[in-house]
Every structure is written in C-alpha cells, then in structure tokens.
Biopython code that builds the backbone (N, CA, C, O; Angstrom):
import numpy as np
from Bio.PDB.StructureBuilder import StructureBuilder

atoms = [
    (1, "MET", "N", (1.025, -1.229, -0.046)),
    (1, "MET", "CA", (-0.146, 0.182, 0.302)),
    (1, "MET", "C", (0.659, 1.249, -0.332)),
    (1, "MET", "O", (1.846, 0.924, -0.308)),
    (2, "SER", "N", (0.475, 2.348, -0.865)),
    (2, "SER", "CA", (1.300, 3.055, -0.688)),
    (2, "SER", "C", (0.400, 4.686, -0.608)),
    (2, "SER", "O", (-0.707, 5.012, -1.036)),
    (3, "GLY", "N", (1.445, 5.435, 0.127)),
    (3, "GLY", "CA", (1.270, 6.852, 0.274)),
    (3, "GLY", "C", (0.962, 6.953, 1.788)),
    (3, "GLY", "O", (1.120, 5.929, 2.453)),
    (4, "LYS", "N", (0.471, 8.257, 2.493)),
    (4, "LYS", "CA", (0.438, 7.923, 3.485)),
    (4, "LYS", "C", (-1.017, 8.793, 3.775)),
    (4, "LYS", "O", (-1.222, 9.864, 3.206)),
    (5, "ASN", "N", (-2.047, 8.156, 4.788)),
    (5, "ASN", "CA", (-3.204, 7.794, 4.938)),
    (5, "ASN", "C", (-3.502, 8.796, 6.694)),
    (5, "ASN", "O", (-3.625, 8.057, 7.671)),
    (6, "LYS", "N", (-3.566, 9.890, 6.882)),
    (6, "LYS", "CA", (-3.905, 10.500, 7.838)),
    (6, "LYS", "C", (-4.954, 9.801, 8.961)),
    (6, "LYS", "O", (-4.687, 9.446, 10.109)),
    (7, "GLN", "N", (-6.284, 9.723, 8.214)),
    (7, "GLN", "CA", (-7.475, 8.770, 8.613)),
    (7, "GLN", "C", (-7.222, 7.782, 9.187)),
    (7, "GLN", "O", (-6.732, 6.781, 8.665)),
    (8, "ARG", "N", (-7.644, 7.967, 10.853)),
    (8, "ARG", "CA", (-7.401, 6.551, 11.449)),
    (8, "ARG", "C", (-8.138, 5.741, 11.230)),
    (8, "ARG", "O", (-9.316, 6.046, 11.047)),
    (9, "ILE", "N", (-7.715, 4.408, 11.166)),
    (9, "ILE", "CA", (-8.605, 3.065, 10.926)),
    (9, "ILE", "C", (-8.726, 2.033, 11.664)),
    (9, "ILE", "O", (-7.830, 1.772, 12.467)),
    (10, "VAL", "N", (-9.970, 1.144, 11.543)),
    (10, "VAL", "CA", (-10.020, -0.037, 12.463)),
    (10, "VAL", "C", (-10.740, -0.823, 11.504)),
    (10, "VAL", "O", (-11.816, -0.746, 10.910)),
    (11, "ASP", "N", (-9.525, -1.800, 11.579)),
    (11, "ASP", "CA", (-9.611, -3.086, 10.425)),
    (11, "ASP", "C", (-10.710, -3.879, 11.134)),
    (11, "ASP", "O", (-10.452, -4.526, 12.149)),
    (12, "ALA", "N", (-11.849, -3.834, 10.638)),
    (12, "ALA", "CA", (-12.525, -5.196, 11.317)),
    (12, "ALA", "C", (-12.596, -6.094, 10.669)),
    (12, "ALA", "O", (-13.740, -6.534, 10.562)),
    (13, "HIS", "N", (-11.505, -6.838, 9.912)),
    (13, "HIS", "CA", (-11.993, -8.192, 9.587)),
    (13, "HIS", "C", (-10.267, -8.544, 9.065)),
    (13, "HIS", "O", (-9.840, -8.161, 7.976)),
    (14, "ILE", "N", (-9.489, -9.275, 10.000)),
    (14, "ILE", "CA", (-8.203, -9.795, 9.811)),
    (14, "ILE", "C", (-8.366, -11.104, 10.094)),
    (14, "ILE", "O", (-9.131, -11.564, 10.942)),
    (15, "HIS", "N", (-7.479, -11.836, 9.219)),
    (15, "HIS", "CA", (-6.926, -13.104, 9.150)),
    (15, "HIS", "C", (-5.477, -13.241, 9.853)),
    (15, "HIS", "O", (-4.738, -12.566, 9.136)),
    (16, "TRP", "N", (-4.545, -13.905, 11.136)),
    (16, "TRP", "CA", (-3.261, -14.235, 11.267)),
    (16, "TRP", "C", (-3.477, -15.321, 11.605)),
    (16, "TRP", "O", (-4.273, -15.751, 12.441)),
    (17, "TRP", "N", (-2.512, -15.999, 10.728)),
    (17, "TRP", "CA", (-2.286, -17.922, 11.096)),
    (17, "TRP", "C", (-0.898, -17.886, 10.512)),
    (17, "TRP", "O", (-0.546, -17.253, 9.517)),
    (18, "ASP", "N", (0.015, -18.847, 11.467)),
    (18, "ASP", "CA", (1.588, -19.259, 11.027)),
    (18, "ASP", "C", (1.239, -21.226, 10.954)),
    (18, "ASP", "O", (1.107, -22.077, 11.834)),
    (19, "LEU", "N", (1.207, -21.261, 9.659)),
    (19, "LEU", "CA", (0.861, -22.725, 9.299)),
    (19, "LEU", "C", (2.202, -23.685, 10.184)),
    (19, "LEU", "O", (2.111, -24.869, 10.509)),
    (20, "ASN", "N", (3.377, -22.786, 10.423)),
    (20, "ASN", "CA", (4.483, -23.857, 11.242)),
    (20, "ASN", "C", (4.036, -24.103, 12.254)),
    (20, "ASN", "O", (4.511, -25.141, 12.716)),
    (21, "THR", "N", (3.200, -23.563, 12.962)),
    (21, "THR", "CA", (2.968, -23.740, 14.515)),
    (21, "THR", "C", (1.758, -23.643, 14.648)),
    (21, "THR", "O", (1.480, -24.015, 15.788)),
    (22, "THR", "N", (0.782, -23.313, 14.043)),
    (22, "THR", "CA", (-0.510, -23.221, 14.654)),
    (22, "THR", "C", (-1.250, -24.624, 13.963)),
    (22, "THR", "O", (-0.833, -25.189, 12.952)),
    (23, "ILE", "N", (-2.310, -24.986, 14.673)),
    (23, "ILE", "CA", (-3.477, -25.915, 14.047)),
    (23, "ILE", "C", (-4.670, -25.404, 13.054)),
    (23, "ILE", "O", (-5.729, -24.949, 13.487)),
    (24, "ILE", "N", (-4.429, -25.506, 11.969)),
    (24, "ILE", "CA", (-5.708, -24.806, 11.060)),
    (24, "ILE", "C", (-6.114, -25.968, 10.452)),
    (24, "ILE", "O", (-5.351, -26.856, 10.074)),
    (25, "LEU", "N", (-7.551, -25.968, 10.336)),
    (25, "LEU", "CA", (-8.209, -27.107, 9.838)),
    (25, "LEU", "C", (-9.258, -26.431, 9.255)),
    (25, "LEU", "O", (-9.739, -25.324, 9.495)),
    (26, "ALA", "N", (-9.694, -27.790, 7.963)),
    (26, "ALA", "CA", (-11.151, -27.752, 7.278)),
    (26, "ALA", "C", (-11.917, -28.517, 7.282)),
    (26, "ALA", "O", (-11.521, -29.337, 8.110)),
    (27, "ASP", "N", (-13.308, -29.014, 6.678)),
    (27, "ASP", "CA", (-13.935, -30.148, 6.586)),
    (27, "ASP", "C", (-12.923, -30.843, 5.473)),
    (27, "ASP", "O", (-12.231, -30.518, 4.508)),
    (28, "GLY", "N", (-13.343, -32.171, 6.344)),
    (28, "GLY", "CA", (-12.317, -33.037, 5.408)),
    (28, "GLY", "C", (-10.914, -33.262, 5.264)),
    (28, "GLY", "O", (-10.353, -33.863, 4.347)),
    (29, "GLN", "N", (-10.388, -32.695, 6.305)),
    (29, "GLN", "CA", (-8.802, -32.453, 6.537)),
    (29, "GLN", "C", (-8.416, -33.770, 6.202)),
    (29, "GLN", "O", (-9.132, -34.697, 6.583)),
    (30, "GLN", "N", (-7.389, -33.996, 5.545)),
    (30, "GLN", "CA", (-6.511, -35.076, 5.971)),
    (30, "GLN", "C", (-4.989, -35.251, 6.267)),
    (30, "GLN", "O", (-4.306, -34.613, 5.465)),
    (31, "GLU", "N", (-4.453, -35.767, 6.964)),
    (31, "GLU", "CA", (-3.496, -36.051, 8.004)),
    (31, "GLU", "C", (-2.255, -35.236, 7.009)),
    (31, "GLU", "O", (-1.948, -35.760, 5.938)),
    (32, "GLY", "N", (-1.622, -34.007, 7.426)),
    (32, "GLY", "CA", (-0.678, -33.175, 6.934)),
    (32, "GLY", "C", (-1.125, -32.504, 5.996)),
    (32, "GLY", "O", (-0.377, -32.169, 5.077)),
    (33, "ASP", "N", (-2.394, -32.170, 6.017)),
    (33, "ASP", "CA", (-2.985, -31.268, 5.325)),
    (33, "ASP", "C", (-3.373, -29.620, 6.039)),
    (33, "ASP", "O", (-4.030, -29.606, 7.080)),
    (34, "SER", "N", (-2.975, -28.442, 5.479)),
    (34, "SER", "CA", (-2.924, -27.382, 6.299)),
    (34, "SER", "C", (-4.391, -27.202, 6.531)),
    (34, "SER", "O", (-4.546, -26.469, 7.508)),
    (35, "GLY", "N", (-5.464, -27.566, 6.041)),
    (35, "GLY", "CA", (-6.331, -26.975, 5.440)),
    (35, "GLY", "C", (-6.889, -25.843, 4.674)),
    (35, "GLY", "O", (-8.048, -25.548, 4.382)),
    (36, "LEU", "N", (-5.893, -25.359, 4.457)),
    (36, "LEU", "CA", (-6.035, -24.216, 3.224)),
    (36, "LEU", "C", (-5.474, -24.552, 2.066)),
    (36, "LEU", "O", (-4.783, -23.705, 1.499)),
    (37, "SER", "N", (-5.631, -25.682, 1.555)),
    (37, "SER", "CA", (-5.352, -26.308, 0.419)),
    (37, "SER", "C", (-6.100, -25.730, -0.703)),
    (37, "SER", "O", (-5.761, -25.511, -1.866)),
    (38, "GLY", "N", (-7.467, -25.489, 0.083)),
    (38, "GLY", "CA", (-8.127, -24.940, -1.878)),
    (38, "GLY", "C", (-8.179, -23.325, -1.754)),
    (38, "GLY", "O", (-9.002, -22.625, -2.343)),
    (39, "ALA", "N", (-6.711, -22.638, -0.502)),
    (39, "ALA", "CA", (-7.335, -21.237, -0.327)),
    (39, "ALA", "C", (-6.369, -20.361, -1.348)),
    (39, "ALA", "O", (-6.241, -19.142, -1.239)),
    (40, "GLY", "N", (-5.741, -21.123, -2.308)),
    (40, "GLY", "CA", (-4.607, -20.492, -3.088)),
    (40, "GLY", "C", (-3.894, -19.170, -2.635)),
    (40, "GLY", "O", (-3.087, -19.316, -1.717)),
    (41, "PRO", "N", (-4.030, -18.158, -3.032)),
    (41, "PRO", "CA", (-3.032, -17.122, -2.771)),
    (41, "PRO", "C", (-2.908, -16.761, -0.833)),
    (41, "PRO", "O", (-1.878, -16.337, -0.308)),
    (42, "ILE", "N", (-4.069, -17.029, -0.158)),
    (42, "ILE", "CA", (-3.661, -16.988, 1.155)),
    (42, "ILE", "C", (-3.191, -17.993, 1.684)),
    (42, "ILE", "O", (-2.567, -17.810, 2.729)),
    (43, "ALA", "N", (-3.315, -19.315, 1.186)),
    (43, "ALA", "CA", (-2.549, -20.464, 1.965)),
    (43, "ALA", "C", (-1.038, -20.376, 2.161)),
    (43, "ALA", "O", (-0.206, -21.151, 1.689)),
    (44, "HIS", "N", (-0.793, -19.221, 2.997)),
    (44, "HIS", "CA", (0.607, -19.088, 3.494)),
    (44, "HIS", "C", (0.843, -18.530, 5.063)),
    (44, "HIS", "O", (-0.156, -18.092, 5.633)),
    (45, "THR", "N", (1.759, -18.529, 5.579)),
    (45, "THR", "CA", (1.576, -17.931, 6.986)),
    (45, "THR", "C", (1.558, -16.235, 7.046)),
    (45, "THR", "O", (2.347, -15.529, 6.418)),
    (46, "TYR", "N", (0.774, -15.872, 7.700)),
    (46, "TYR", "CA", (0.277, -14.442, 7.907)),
    (46, "TYR", "C", (0.333, -14.086, 9.201)),
    (46, "TYR", "O", (-0.195, -14.740, 10.100)),
    (47, "VAL", "N", (0.929, -13.104, 9.351)),
    (47, "VAL", "CA", (1.081, -12.942, 10.858)),
    (47, "VAL", "C", (1.295, -11.289, 11.037)),
    (47, "VAL", "O", (1.483, -10.511, 10.102)),
    (48, "ALA", "N", (1.222, -10.932, 12.471)),
    (48, "ALA", "CA", (1.460, -9.569, 12.627)),
    (48, "ALA", "C", (2.968, -8.805, 12.083)),
    (48, "ALA", "O", (3.033, -7.576, 12.110)),
    (49, "GLU", "N", (3.820, -9.399, 11.734)),
    (49, "GLU", "CA", (4.712, -8.381, 11.015)),
    (49, "GLU", "C", (4.485, -8.322, 9.084)),
    (49, "GLU", "O", (5.080, -7.709, 8.198)),
    (50, "ASN", "N", (3.385, -9.244, 9.088)),
    (50, "ASN", "CA", (3.097, -9.584, 7.311)),
    (50, "ASN", "C", (2.032, -7.980, 7.688)),
    (50, "ASN", "O", (2.401, -6.890, 7.251)),
    (51, "TYR", "N", (1.066, -8.092, 8.321)),
    (51, "TYR", "CA", (0.022, -6.954, 8.254)),
    (51, "TYR", "C", (0.778, -5.546, 8.428)),
    (51, "TYR", "O", (0.867, -4.538, 7.726)),
    (52, "LEU", "N", (1.222, -5.886, 9.532)),
    (52, "LEU", "CA", (2.635, -4.247, 9.858)),
    (52, "LEU", "C", (3.138, -4.090, 8.334)),
    (52, "LEU", "O", (2.861, -2.961, 7.930)),
    (53, "ALA", "N", (3.548, -4.582, 7.728)),
    (53, "ALA", "CA", (4.333, -4.082, 6.402)),
    (53, "ALA", "C", (3.159, -3.519, 5.737)),
    (53, "ALA", "O", (2.964, -2.347, 5.414)),
    (54, "ASP", "N", (2.245, -4.767, 5.549)),
    (54, "ASP", "CA", (0.932, -4.431, 4.007)),
    (54, "ASP", "C", (0.678, -2.868, 5.084)),
    (54, "ASP", "O", (1.385, -1.880, 4.887)),
    (55, "ALA", "N", (-0.162, -2.881, 5.929)),
    (55, "ALA", "CA", (-0.579, -1.557, 6.663)),
    (55, "ALA", "C", (0.442, -0.445, 6.787)),
    (55, "ALA", "O", (-0.210, 0.565, 7.052)),
    (56, "ALA", "N", (1.649, -0.165, 6.725)),
    (56, "ALA", "CA", (2.883, 0.635, 6.707)),
    (56, "ALA", "C", (1.925, 2.005, 6.034)),
    (56, "ALA", "O", (1.028, 1.880, 5.200)),
    (57, "GLY", "N", (2.391, 3.276, 6.643)),
    (57, "GLY", "CA", (1.621, 4.468, 6.076)),
    (57, "GLY", "C", (0.252, 4.956, 6.222)),
    (57, "GLY", "O", (-0.106, 6.089, 5.898)),
    (58, "TYR", "N", (-0.832, 3.652, 6.949)),
    (58, "TYR", "CA", (-1.839, 4.086, 7.466)),
    (58, "TYR", "C", (-1.921, 3.859, 9.190)),
    (58, "TYR", "O", (-1.314, 3.078, 9.924)),
    (59, "ASP", "N", (-2.817, 4.771, 9.435)),
    (59, "ASP", "CA", (-2.676, 5.023, 10.877)),
    (59, "ASP", "C", (-4.025, 3.826, 11.571)),
    (59, "ASP", "O", (-5.204, 4.123, 11.761)),
    (60, "ILE", "N", (-3.388, 2.526, 11.820)),
    (60, "ILE", "CA", (-4.556, 1.901, 12.034)),
    (60, "ILE", "C", (-4.532, 1.282, 13.754)),
    (60, "ILE", "O", (-3.826, 0.418, 14.275)),
    (61, "SER", "N", (-5.732, 2.234, 14.365)),
    (61, "SER", "CA", (-5.700, 2.098, 15.593)),
    (61, "SER", "C", (-6.445, 0.867, 16.537)),
    (61, "SER", "O", (-6.407, 0.941, 17.766)),
    (62, "ALA", "N", (-7.146, -0.305, 15.815)),
    (62, "ALA", "CA", (-7.738, -1.466, 15.936)),
    (62, "ALA", "C", (-7.512, -2.315, 14.962)),
    (62, "ALA", "O", (-7.031, -2.150, 13.841)),
    (63, "VAL", "N", (-7.904, -3.228, 15.500)),
    (63, "VAL", "CA", (-8.262, -4.473, 14.688)),
    (63, "VAL", "C", (-8.911, -5.357, 15.191)),
    (63, "VAL", "O", (-8.794, -5.571, 16.397)),
    (64, "VAL", "N", (-9.902, -6.225, 14.278)),
    (64, "VAL", "CA", (-10.896, -7.497, 14.781)),
    (64, "VAL", "C", (-10.387, -8.717, 14.033)),
    (64, "VAL", "O", (-10.565, -9.021, 12.853)),
    (65, "HIS", "N", (-9.592, -9.460, 15.161)),
    (65, "HIS", "CA", (-9.198, -10.939, 14.615)),
    (65, "HIS", "C", (-10.572, -12.022, 14.151)),
    (65, "HIS", "O", (-11.095, -12.672, 15.056)),
    (66, "ILE", "N", (-10.966, -12.128, 13.086)),
    (66, "ILE", "CA", (-11.538, -13.347, 13.072)),
    (66, "ILE", "C", (-10.988, -14.764, 12.782)),
    (66, "ILE", "O", (-9.875, -14.937, 12.284)),
    (67, "GLU", "N", (-11.816, -15.752, 13.114)),
    (67, "GLU", "CA", (-11.343, -16.966, 13.574)),
    (67, "GLU", "C", (-10.903, -17.732, 12.275)),
    (67, "GLU", "O", (-11.670, -17.718, 11.312)),
    (68, "ALA", "N", (-9.758, -18.371, 12.205)),
    (68, "ALA", "CA", (-9.459, -18.867, 10.884)),
    (68, "ALA", "C", (-9.012, -20.741, 10.841)),
    (68, "ALA", "O", (-7.967, -21.328, 10.559)),
    (69, "GLN", "N", (-10.203, -21.151, 11.215)),
    (69, "GLN", "CA", (-10.275, -22.519, 10.913)),
    (69, "GLN", "C", (-9.423, -23.484, 12.246)),
    (69, "GLN", "O", (-8.717, -24.457, 11.979)),
    (70, "TRP", "N", (-9.670, -22.972, 13.690)),
    (70, "TRP", "CA", (-8.699, -23.394, 14.229)),
    (70, "TRP", "C", (-9.249, -24.762, 14.515)),
    (70, "TRP", "O", (-10.455, -24.923, 14.332)),
    (71, "ASP", "N", (-8.606, -25.649, 14.891)),
    (71, "ASP", "CA", (-9.052, -27.117, 15.480)),
    (71, "ASP", "C", (-10.201, -26.891, 16.768)),
    (71, "ASP", "O", (-9.986, -26.620, 17.950)),
    (72, "PRO", "N", (-11.570, -27.127, 16.001)),
    (72, "PRO", "CA", (-12.531, -27.026, 17.175)),
    (72, "PRO", "C", (-12.820, -27.723, 18.422)),
    (72, "PRO", "O", (-13.701, -27.442, 19.234)),
    (73, "SER", "N", (-11.715, -28.945, 18.487)),
    (73, "SER", "CA", (-11.634, -29.455, 19.548)),
    (73, "SER", "C", (-11.004, -28.815, 20.815)),
    (73, "SER", "O", (-11.148, -29.046, 22.015)),
    (74, "ASP", "N", (-10.251, -27.924, 20.112)),
    (74, "ASP", "CA", (-9.435, -26.748, 21.233)),
    (74, "ASP", "C", (-10.130, -25.697, 21.042)),
    (74, "ASP", "O", (-10.021, -25.238, 19.905)),
    (75, "SER", "N", (-10.896, -25.073, 21.834)),
    (75, "SER", "CA", (-11.812, -23.724, 20.932)),
    (75, "SER", "C", (-11.326, -22.560, 21.552)),
    (75, "SER", "O", (-11.778, -21.446, 21.284)),
    (76, "LEU", "N", (-10.044, -22.847, 22.716)),
    (76, "LEU", "CA", (-9.652, -21.876, 23.304)),
    (76, "LEU", "C", (-8.321, -21.939, 22.549)),
    (76, "LEU", "O", (-7.617, -20.992, 22.900)),
    (77, "GLY", "N", (-7.889, -22.503, 21.888)),
    (77, "GLY", "CA", (-6.316, -22.727, 21.613)),
    (77, "GLY", "C", (-5.684, -21.258, 20.759)),
    (77, "GLY", "O", (-4.565, -20.784, 20.952)),
    (78, "GLU", "N", (-6.736, -20.713, 19.784)),
    (78, "GLU", "CA", (-7.058, -19.929, 18.948)),
    (78, "GLU", "C", (-6.546, -18.421, 19.709)),
    (78, "GLU", "O", (-5.621, -17.699, 19.336)),
    (79, "THR", "N", (-7.295, -18.253, 20.666)),
    (79, "THR", "CA", (-7.228, -17.182, 21.561)),
    (79, "THR", "C", (-5.893, -16.835, 22.071)),
    (79, "THR", "O", (-5.299, -15.767, 21.923)),
    (80, "ARG", "N", (-5.401, -18.182, 22.866)),
    (80, "ARG", "CA", (-4.177, -18.289, 23.611)),
    (80, "ARG", "C", (-3.160, -17.555, 22.657)),
    (80, "ARG", "O", (-2.600, -16.486, 22.897)),
    (81, "TRP", "N", (-3.020, -18.390, 21.447)),
    (81, "TRP", "CA", (-1.922, -17.983, 20.313)),
    (81, "TRP", "C", (-2.104, -16.483, 20.228)),
    (81, "TRP", "O", (-1.088, -15.790, 20.280)),
    (82, "LEU", "N", (-3.173, -15.960, 20.114)),
    (82, "LEU", "CA", (-3.421, -14.624, 19.623)),
    (82, "LEU", "C", (-2.841, -13.753, 20.652)),
    (82, "LEU", "O", (-2.179, -12.747, 20.396)),
    (83, "GLU", "N", (-3.214, -14.332, 22.230)),
    (83, "GLU", "CA", (-2.960, -13.647, 23.234)),
    (83, "GLU", "C", (-1.230, -13.726, 23.402)),
    (83, "GLU", "O", (-0.555, -12.902, 24.020)),
    (84, "GLY", "N", (-0.774, -14.792, 22.770)),
    (84, "GLY", "CA", (0.507, -15.156, 23.076)),
    (84, "GLY", "C", (1.472, -13.986, 22.228)),
    (84, "GLY", "O", (2.513, -13.466, 22.630)),
    (85, "LEU", "N", (0.776, -13.767, 20.952)),
    (85, "LEU", "CA", (1.715, -12.686, 20.038)),
    (85, "LEU", "C", (1.321, -11.337, 20.798)),
    (85, "LEU", "O", (2.254, -10.548, 20.945)),
    (86, "ALA", "N", (-0.081, -10.910, 21.366)),
    (86, "ALA", "CA", (-0.069, -9.737, 21.617)),
    (86, "ALA", "C", (1.067, -9.573, 22.899)),
    (86, "ALA", "O", (1.667, -8.503, 23.004)),
    (87, "HIS", "N", (1.303, -10.581, 23.771)),
    (87, "HIS", "CA", (2.412, -10.068, 24.903)),
    (87, "HIS", "C", (3.598, -9.999, 24.315)),
    (87, "HIS", "O", (4.499, -9.358, 24.857)),
    (88, "ALA", "N", (3.804, -10.683, 23.042)),
    (88, "ALA", "CA", (5.306, -10.974, 22.684)),
    (88, "ALA", "C", (5.687, -9.534, 22.053)),
    (88, "ALA", "O", (6.857, -9.466, 21.676)),
    (89, "ARG", "N", (5.064, -8.611, 21.911)),
    (89, "ARG", "CA", (4.920, -7.503, 21.238)),
    (89, "ARG", "C", (5.511, -6.418, 22.254)),
    (89, "ARG", "O", (5.535, -5.228, 21.940)),
]
sb = StructureBuilder()
sb.init_structure("model")
sb.init_model(0)
sb.init_chain("A")
sb.init_seg("    ")
for serial, (resi, resn, name, xyz) in enumerate(atoms, 1):
    if name == "N":
        sb.init_residue(resn, " ", resi, " ")
    sb.init_atom(name, np.array(xyz, "f"), 0.0, 1.0, " ", f" {name:<3s}", serial, name[0])
structure = sb.get_structure()
C-alpha cells in the first residue's frame, strides 16, 4: 500500500495464522493437510509482521481478528495463540 493516510482506521476483519506452529483445519482434512489447500494465494503464513508491513503508512488504531478454522476440539487455542502474539510485542 502506498502513500500516507492520516485517517485513523479500524480494520474490522483480519486473519492471522502461522502454518508452521498453529493448527488450522477444514472439513474433510487429511493428515498433514494445512486445511488451506483450496485457499490459493492466502495459503501461507500471515502474522502481525506481515500485516504491519502491508499497513505501513496507515494509522491503524484497532483490528478485529476473525477466527481462522482453528481445531474445533481446542476452542480456546486460537485465543491463547493470539494472546501470546500480543504479549510478545
């Protein structure tokens, strides 16, 4: 994204995932499948550092993370992972 934008922005729909450390599942997943095999260009790790690079030059005041097909048997796992990212900063 180019240029400077002084308007404060609330990004109301983001997804972060790390295919190397998180469990992302989809219906009909096979062993070893990341669950994103049909997701084309978004089937790669995308975390805070990637987002911050993409949002450089914009005044992002808040974000809302939307779940990203985390293992349904671990309903709090994604929240714990995201909390860990927040505390690491």
